C-alpha positions in Angstrom: -162.8 83.1 -21.8 -159.9 84.8 -23.6 -159.2 88.3 -23.6 -159.2 89.6 -27.2 -158.5 93.1 -27.4 -156.4 94.8 -24.3 -153.2 97.1 -24.9 -149.9 96.3 -22.4 -148.3 98.9 -20.8 -144.6 98.6 -22.2 -142.1 100.1 -19.5 -141.3 103.9 -19.5 -144.1 104.1 -22.5 -147.5 104.1 -23.8 -150.0 101.6 -24.3 -149.7 98.8 -26.5 -152.3 98.4 -28.9 -153.2 95.3 -30.2 -153.0 93.8 -33.6 -155.3 91.2 -35.1 -153.6 87.8 -36.1 -154.4 88.8 -40.4 -151.1 92.0 -40.0 -148.7 89.4 -39.3 -150.2 86.3 -42.0 -147.3 85.4 -44.3 -146.6 83.5 -46.9 -143.4 82.8 -49.6 -142.9 79.8 -51.6 -140.1 79.1 -53.6 -139.3 76.0 -56.7 -137.5 73.1 -54.9 -134.8 73.3 -57.1 -131.4 70.2 -57.1 -129.0 72.1 -54.7 -131.7 71.5 -52.1 -132.8 67.8 -52.8 -131.3 64.6 -51.3 -130.5 62.0 -53.7 -133.8 60.5 -53.9 -134.5 63.9 -55.6 -137.1 65.2 -52.3 -136.3 68.6 -50.3 -134.0 67.9 -47.8 -135.6 68.5 -44.3 -132.9 70.8 -43.1 -133.8 73.0 -46.2 -137.9 72.8 -44.8 -136.3 73.7 -41.3 -134.4 76.7 -42.6 -137.4 78.1 -44.6 -140.0 77.1 -42.1 -138.0 79.4 -39.5 -137.5 82.6 -41.7 -141.5 82.8 -42.2 -142.2 82.5 -39.0 -140.0 85.0 -38.3 -141.5 87.3 -41.0 -144.9 86.6 -38.7 -143.7 87.6 -35.4 -141.4 90.5 -37.0 -144.8 91.6 -38.1 -146.9 91.5 -35.1 -143.9 93.0 -33.1 -142.8 95.5 -35.1 -139.6 94.6 -34.3 -136.2 92.3 -34.3 -137.3 88.3 -33.2 -134.8 86.0 -32.7 -136.1 82.5 -32.3 -136.0 80.6 -28.9 -137.5 77.6 -29.2 -138.8 75.1 -31.7 -141.8 73.2 -29.9 -142.4 70.8 -32.7 -141.8 69.6 -36.5 -144.2 67.0 -38.3 -142.8 66.1 -42.0 -146.4 63.9 -43.2 -145.3 64.4 -46.8 -141.9 64.9 -49.0 -141.8 67.3 -51.6 -140.6 66.7 -54.4 -137.5 68.0 -57.3 -139.6 70.5 -59.5 -142.5 71.3 -57.3 -143.4 74.7 -55.6 -142.8 75.0 -51.8 -145.4 77.3 -50.0 -145.3 78.2 -46.2 -148.5 80.3 -44.7 -147.6 81.1 -41.0 -149.4 83.1 -38.2 -148.8 84.2 -34.7 -150.6 82.2 -32.7 -150.2 83.5 -28.9 -148.7 86.4 -27.8 -147.1 86.3 -24.1 -145.3 89.8 -22.3 -141.9 89.2 -24.7 -142.2 86.4 -26.8 -144.9 85.1 -29.7 -145.4 81.5 -31.2 -146.1 81.3 -34.5 -147.7 78.6 -36.1 -146.4 77.5 -39.9 -148.0 75.2 -42.6 -146.2 73.9 -45.4 -147.4 72.5 -48.7 -146.2 71.3 -52.0 -147.6 72.1 -55.2 -147.0 70.5 -58.8 -147.2 72.5 -61.2 -148.3 70.3 -64.0 -151.1 69.6 -61.8 -152.1 71.6 -59.1 -152.2 68.7 -56.8 -151.4 70.4 -53.5 -150.2 68.6 -50.3 -150.0 69.7 -46.7 -146.3 68.2 -45.9 -144.8 70.0 -42.8 -146.5 71.2 -39.4 -144.3 73.8 -37.0 -144.8 75.6 -34.1 -142.0 78.3 -33.1 -141.4 81.0 -30.4 -139.9 83.8 -30.6 -138.4 86.7 -28.4 -139.0 90.4 -29.6 -136.1 92.4 -29.4 -135.7 96.2 -28.7 -133.9 97.8 -31.9 -131.1 100.1 -29.7 -130.8 97.6 -26.6 -131.2 94.4 -28.5 -133.1 93.0 -24.7 -136.5 91.4 -24.5 -139.3 93.8 -24.7 -142.9 93.8 -24.7 -145.1 92.5 -27.6 -148.2 93.9 -29.0 -151.4 91.5 -27.6 -153.5 89.6 -29.8 -156.5 90.7 -30.9 -158.5 87.4 -31.8 -161.4 87.1 -33.8 -162.3 83.8 -34.7 -163.4 80.5 -33.4 -160.7 79.2 -34.9 -157.5 81.8 -33.7 -159.2 81.2 -30.0 -158.7 77.6 -30.9 -155.3 78.2 -31.8 -154.4 80.5 -28.7 -155.5 77.8 -26.2 -153.3 75.3 -27.8 -150.6 77.5 -27.9 -150.6 77.9 -24.2 -150.7 74.6 -23.4 -148.0 74.0 -25.7 -145.9 76.6 -23.6 -147.2 75.4 -20.4 -145.3 72.0 -21.4 -142.3 73.5 -23.1 -141.3 75.6 -20.0 -141.7 72.8 -17.5 -139.7 70.3 -19.6 -137.2 73.2 -19.8 -137.1 73.5 -15.8 -137.0 69.3 -15.2 -133.8 69.8 -17.2 -132.3 71.9 -15.3 -133.4 70.0 -12.0 -131.9 67.2 -13.6 -128.3 68.5 -13.8 -128.1 70.7 -10.5 
């Protein structure tokens, strides 16, 4: 069972109240211009990755009410290209909160401004660490309040990704020794 409404104690501070996923949902969009396309008129993958990092950081910062830094990108999947002149629309939300880190899921869509056709083009999962504004050291993040079955599913899957990510990190460290 998922605990959905808890409070955590920050060192030397009062309890931190939980926040809902809606409190951090973020969205941004822009027109695809020639400067960010390849020779085929498709949005550069690196630019998509930049936009993913920005919109994910917005959601993470809103949830944590602090500066955040990118710790890892677990997954990015390019499903469909985004064409010159189309709109690129990015939506992000916090999937799970750990102690000082949180995972944000991002979905990217293209929209043809002439027809209104919208396609899901990219999915990504980005992990951030919240930083104290003064010390710049990791700080506790407010817990996540889950309300829907979909939110609980995303929460569970984020835990699986974290477990795999940490296993891979420790496996790489052992192989270097």
